[in-house]
C-alpha positions in Angstrom: 43.8 -40.5 -3.0 39.8 -40.9 -2.0 37.4 -39.3 0.0 39.6 -37.7 2.2 39.6 -37.9 6.0 41.9 -34.7 6.5 41.5 -31.5 4.9 43.2 -29.5 3.0 45.2 -32.7 1.9 48.8 -32.6 2.9 51.8 -34.4 1.4 52.1 -36.6 4.5 48.4 -37.5 4.2 48.0 -41.1 2.5 44.4 -41.6 1.6 41.1 -43.0 2.2 40.9 -45.4 -0.9 38.0 -48.0 -1.6 39.9 -51.0 -3.0 37.1 -52.4 -4.8 34.8 -49.4 -5.5 34.3 -48.1 -9.3 37.2 -45.3 -8.5 39.6 -48.3 -7.1 41.7 -48.3 -10.0 41.8 -44.5 -10.1 42.8 -44.1 -6.6 44.8 -46.7 -6.2 46.5 -46.0 -9.2 47.8 -42.9 -8.4 49.4 -44.5 -5.3 50.6 -47.3 -6.8 52.2 -45.6 -9.5 54.1 -43.1 -6.4 55.5 -46.4 -4.6 56.9 -47.6 -8.1 58.7 -44.4 -8.7 60.0 -44.0 -5.6 61.3 -48.1 -5.3 62.8 -47.3 -9.1 64.4 -44.4 -8.1 65.8 -46.1 -4.9 67.0 -49.4 -6.7 68.7 -47.4 -10.1 69.7 -44.4 -7.8 67.5 -42.4 -10.1 67.1 -38.6 -9.7 63.3 -38.8 -9.3 60.4 -36.2 -8.8 56.6 -37.2 -7.7 53.8 -34.1 -7.8 50.4 -34.5 -6.9 48.6 -32.7 -9.3 45.2 -31.8 -8.3 42.2 -31.1 -10.5 43.7 -29.0 -13.7 42.2 -27.3 -16.9 42.1 -25.2 -19.6 42.8 -25.6 -23.6 43.3 -28.5 -25.3 40.9 -30.0 -22.8 39.1 -32.8 -24.8 35.2 -32.2 -25.5 34.2 -35.6 -23.9 37.1 -36.3 -21.2 34.5 -36.6 -18.5 36.0 -33.6 -16.0 33.3 -31.3 -14.6 34.9 -28.2 -16.4 34.8 -29.3 -19.8 31.1 -31.1 -19.1 30.0 -28.1 -17.9 31.3 -25.7 -20.9 30.3 -27.9 -23.3 26.7 -28.5 -21.6 26.0 -24.6 -21.6 27.7 -24.0 -25.0 25.1 -26.3 -26.5 22.0 -25.1 -24.2 21.7 -28.8 -22.6 21.0 -29.6 -19.3 24.2 -29.4 -16.5 24.4 -32.5 -14.7 25.7 -32.6 -11.6 26.0 -35.7 -9.5 24.7 -35.3 -5.7 23.8 -32.0 -4.0 26.6 -30.2 -5.9 28.1 -29.1 -2.0 31.2 -31.3 -2.7 34.0 -29.3 -3.4 37.0 -29.2 -6.0 39.8 -27.1 -6.5 40.4 -25.9 -10.0 44.3 -24.8 -11.0 44.9 -23.0 -14.9 47.1 -24.9 -16.8 49.8 -22.8 -17.6 50.0 -22.2 -13.5 50.4 -25.9 -13.2 53.3 -26.0 -16.5 54.8 -23.4 -14.5 55.3 -25.6 -11.1 56.2 -28.8 -12.9 58.9 -26.9 -14.7 59.9 -25.5 -11.0 59.3 -28.9 -9.6 61.6 -30.6 -12.2 64.8 -27.9 -12.0 65.1 -27.2 -8.5 68.6 -27.9 -6.9 67.5 -29.1 -3.6 67.4 -32.8 -4.8 64.1 -32.9 -3.3 61.8 -35.8 -4.8 58.7 -35.2 -3.4 55.7 -36.0 -3.4 54.6 -32.1 -3.5 51.2 -31.0 -3.7 50.5 -29.0 -7.1 47.4 -27.4 -7.8 45.3 -24.1 -6.9 43.8 -24.0 -2.9 41.1 -21.9 -4.0 38.0 -24.6 -3.2 34.5 -24.3 -4.7 31.5 -26.4 -4.4 30.2 -27.9 -7.8 27.2 -25.6 -7.9 29.0 -22.7 -7.7 31.6 -23.8 -10.6 28.7 -24.4 -12.5 26.3 -21.3 -11.7 30.1 -19.6 -13.1 30.1 -21.1 -16.3 26.5 -20.8 -17.0 27.2 -16.9 -16.7 30.3 -17.0 -18.2 28.8 -18.7 -21.1 25.7 -16.9 -21.3 23.7 -20.0 -21.5 19.9 -20.9 -21.2 21.1 -24.7 -19.7 19.5 -25.7 -16.5 21.2 -27.5 -13.8 20.3 -30.9 -12.9 21.2 -33.0 -9.9 21.3 -36.9 -10.4 22.1 -39.8 -7.4 25.8 -39.2 -6.2 28.1 -41.0 -7.9 29.7 -44.1 -5.6 33.1 -43.3 -4.1 33.2 -39.7 -5.1 34.8 -37.4 -3.2 33.2 -34.8 -0.7 36.1 -32.2 -0.8 39.4 -31.8 -2.4 41.6 -29.2 -1.6 45.6 -29.1 -2.2 47.7 -28.1 0.9 50.5 -26.0 -1.5 52.5 -24.8 1.6 55.4 -26.6 0.2 55.3 -25.8 -3.3 55.4 -22.3 -2.0 58.2 -22.9 0.2 60.4 -24.9 -2.2 59.5 -23.9 -5.7 58.4 -20.1 -4.4 55.3 -21.0 -6.8 51.8 -20.3 -6.3 48.9 -20.4 -8.7 48.3 -16.8 -10.5 45.1 -17.3 -12.8 41.7 -16.5 -11.4 38.9 -18.9 -11.8 37.3 -16.3 -13.9 40.2 -15.6 -16.1 41.1 -19.4 -16.5 37.4 -20.0 -17.1 37.4 -17.3 -19.7 40.2 -18.9 -21.9 38.9 -22.1 -22.0 35.3 -21.3 -22.9 37.0 -19.3 -25.7 39.0 -22.3 -26.8 35.7 -24.3 -26.3 33.9 -22.3 -28.5 35.9 -22.8 -31.4 36.1 -26.5 -31.3 32.2 -26.8 -31.1 
């Protein structure tokens, strides 16, 4: 939903999206998908659910998927430079995959007929440079952290407000970043 003007992001926040930038298809694709889903539900009287999934990580990620956690892990395990675009102070919130699956199952099976949207993610917010340092420490890597030019339209802050998920689903993430990263790094070690 672009580089948010409100923090943390609640479900009623509609975004701050460039329609012409290099991330436009990704950002607008999410919003467009929600629109189509709700229109389909209204037209065909279908029981729909719309979840806004925030950054998720864990085993079975692809080695080259381009996500920050998988990038850092692969770079560290190969002792290659860890590349941060921008100054590293942009933030993200990372949800371990089993926590997200638990939330999706609860949302799908809720009896309240609540369609959404609902934020599903971990509200713990980390600077990208912090995540790089944690992964470097866990992997005991010799990688150096290198800073490159900030990517166009890269969001500066990303943190879900999950109060609705807590209230409706009685859900919140259970896996700490350290536990989740250790499990993810173990998987990547086997894959490399």
